[in-house]
Residue, then its C-alpha position, 0 to 999 in steps of 0.5 A: m550268080r556264077i560260082n567258081r568251082n575252085a572257090y567252092k572246093w576251097l571253102l568245102t576243104t577249109i571247113r572240113w579240116v577246121a572241123r576235123l582238127s578242132g574235133i581232134v582237140m576237143a576229143v583229146l580234151i574230153l579224154i584228158v578230163s575223163f582220165g583225170h576223173i578216173q585217176s582222181g580216185e572216183g574210178l569209172p562211172k557206175p551207171f546204175t549207182e550214180p544219179l540219173a543226171v550224172t548217168l545222162e551227162t556221161a552218156g551225152f559225152l560218150v555219144c559226143l566222143a563217138g560223133l567226133i570220131i565217126a565224123w571223120r568218115w561220115p560227117r552227117l552222122g558224126g555231126v548229128l551225134i555230136l549235137a545230140g550228145m551236147l543237147t543231152f548235156h544242156v537239157v540235163e544241166g538246164k542251161v543254154w550256156l555252160n562255157w566256151v568248150f561246149l560251144v566249140i564242140e557244138l561248132v565242130g558238130f555244125g562244121h561237120l554238118c556244113t561239110w556234108v551239105l556243101s559236099r553234096r552241093f559240090n557234087d551236084f555242082s560238079n556234075r552239071p555241064q559247063k557253059n561256054 
């Protein structure tokens, strides 16, 4: 099966930018919720005085937020961090489905991993000699 280079590059670029822009929206949403939590009077989470579940959920969100930022430069590392943070949150909550926001964040992580895989394949594809 012959794959058109331009179509492959277009697919790679589309997935990359959808994941990046969705990641920006999700990072801003996480920051808004975090600042709202701080402004509500509860202040910053105190890791050694909070219950273990709250501490693990906070750590999961911080890892996820770091992944959303890192994925701009390193999609594989960012995608893994996003999914690891969300997995931590799901395990602590004991639920597979929480709400649509978590699903979108997880899809962003998968999008960054897909970008990494497709970019590796595109580079392999681009280095092959052309058949006339």
